[in-house]
C-alpha positions in Angstrom: 85.4 128.9 68.5 88.5 130.9 69.4 91.4 131.9 67.1 94.9 133.0 67.9 98.1 133.6 66.1 101.2 131.5 66.6 104.5 132.6 65.2 106.6 129.6 63.9 110.3 130.6 63.9 112.1 129.8 60.6 115.6 129.1 61.7 117.1 129.7 58.3 114.6 132.3 57.2 112.4 131.8 54.2 113.0 133.3 50.8 110.0 132.8 48.5 109.7 133.3 44.8 108.7 136.9 45.3 112.1 137.8 46.9 110.4 138.5 50.3 112.1 137.1 53.3 110.5 136.3 56.6 112.0 135.1 59.9 108.8 133.5 61.3 105.6 132.2 59.7 102.4 133.2 61.4 99.6 130.6 61.5 96.1 130.8 62.8 95.3 128.2 65.5 91.7 127.2 65.8 90.2 126.0 69.1 86.7 124.6 69.3 85.1 123.7 72.6 82.0 121.5 72.5 79.1 121.8 75.0 80.4 118.5 76.5 83.8 120.0 77.2 85.8 118.3 74.4 88.3 120.6 72.8 89.6 120.3 69.3 92.6 122.1 67.9 93.3 122.9 64.3 95.6 125.2 62.3 95.5 127.0 59.0 98.3 128.5 57.2 98.1 131.9 55.6 99.5 133.4 52.5 103.1 132.3 52.8 102.9 132.9 56.5 102.9 136.6 56.2 101.7 138.4 59.4 99.4 140.8 57.7 97.6 137.9 56.0 97.3 136.0 59.3 95.9 139.0 61.1 93.3 139.6 58.3 92.1 136.0 58.7 91.5 136.4 62.4 89.7 139.8 62.5 86.1 139.1 63.1 86.2 135.5 61.9 85.9 133.8 65.3 82.5 135.3 66.0 81.4 134.7 62.5 82.5 131.0 62.6 80.9 130.5 66.1 77.6 131.9 64.9 77.4 129.5 62.0 78.7 126.5 64.0 76.5 127.0 67.1 74.2 124.0 67.8 76.1 121.8 65.3 77.6 118.5 66.1 81.4 118.9 65.3 81.7 115.2 64.7 79.5 115.6 61.7 82.4 116.9 59.7 80.8 116.9 56.3 77.8 118.9 57.6 80.2 121.4 59.2 82.1 121.9 56.0 78.9 122.2 54.0 77.6 124.9 56.4 80.8 126.9 56.1 80.9 126.8 52.3 78.3 129.6 52.1 79.7 131.9 54.8 81.2 135.1 53.4 84.5 136.7 54.4 87.7 135.1 55.6 86.0 131.9 56.7 87.3 130.2 53.6 90.8 130.5 54.9 89.7 129.2 58.3 87.9 126.1 57.1 91.2 124.1 57.2 91.7 124.8 60.9 88.0 124.2 61.7 88.1 120.9 59.8 91.2 119.8 61.8 89.7 120.8 65.1 86.5 118.8 64.2 88.6 115.7 63.4 90.4 116.2 66.7 87.1 116.3 68.5 85.8 113.2 66.6 89.0 111.3 67.5 88.7 112.2 71.2 85.0 111.4 71.2 85.6 108.0 69.7 88.8 107.3 71.6 90.7 106.7 68.3 93.7 108.2 66.6 93.1 110.1 63.3 94.5 107.3 61.1 91.9 104.9 62.5 89.1 107.3 61.7 90.5 107.6 58.1 90.7 103.8 57.5 93.9 102.7 59.3 97.6 103.0 59.0 99.2 102.4 55.6 102.7 102.5 56.9 104.5 102.7 60.3 106.5 105.8 59.6 105.9 109.0 57.5 108.8 110.5 55.7 109.5 114.1 56.4 110.9 116.5 53.8 113.1 119.4 54.7 113.0 122.7 52.9 116.5 123.7 51.9 117.2 127.4 51.2 119.8 129.2 49.2 119.8 131.3 46.1 123.0 130.1 44.5 123.8 126.4 43.8 126.5 126.5 46.5 124.2 128.0 49.1 121.6 125.4 48.3 124.2 122.6 48.5 125.5 123.9 51.8 121.9 123.9 53.2 121.4 120.3 52.0 124.6 119.2 53.7 123.7 120.9 57.0 120.3 119.2 57.1 121.7 115.8 56.1 124.0 116.0 59.1 120.9 116.5 61.2 119.4 113.3 59.9 117.1 114.4 57.1 117.0 112.3 54.0 114.4 114.0 51.8 114.5 117.6 50.6 112.8 120.1 48.5 113.6 123.7 47.6 111.8 126.6 46.1 112.2 128.4 42.9 113.7 131.8 43.4 113.6 134.8 41.0 116.5 134.1 38.7 117.2 133.3 35.1 116.7 129.8 33.7 120.5 129.1 33.8 120.6 129.7 37.5 117.6 127.5 38.1 119.2 124.7 36.1 122.5 125.1 37.9 120.7 124.8 41.3 118.9 121.7 40.2 122.0 120.1 38.7 124.0 120.8 41.9 121.4 119.1 44.1 121.0 116.2 41.7 124.8 115.7 41.8 124.6 115.2 45.6 122.3 112.2 45.5 
């Protein structure tokens, strides 16, 4: 088990409800290599992508995870998750990445895509939502227009620290653009 940080640039920045702004989200990438040489990759987010949160997840966790996963079959995903439930420390935050890496290994071992392992495709395409940013109704509308020009059709936005009238104005402005 190895872990490393990956910074994901946020081209428009990210303003969360706590008024903190970040230019890049840091995620923890999980890499698990089996004794047969198969490699699974997973990823877990951290608290709003804040670097300090990501670094605290990594410190010491790779060795701890490896110690608990040694001699386990990563294709037995339920057993892996069950084992990790009782592990103290930051392993809880890493379980998502470990779970993804195990599914990746299972897919490679079986020669099947993930959707086949989970019961098959339900649809041919998956809609993607775009996060639009802006504190004022006009900033939010401008962001929506910009991303529409790039081909996005579905959007969501975050609540920012403001009074209820500002929230309502932001919502109404976006609804008027449907």
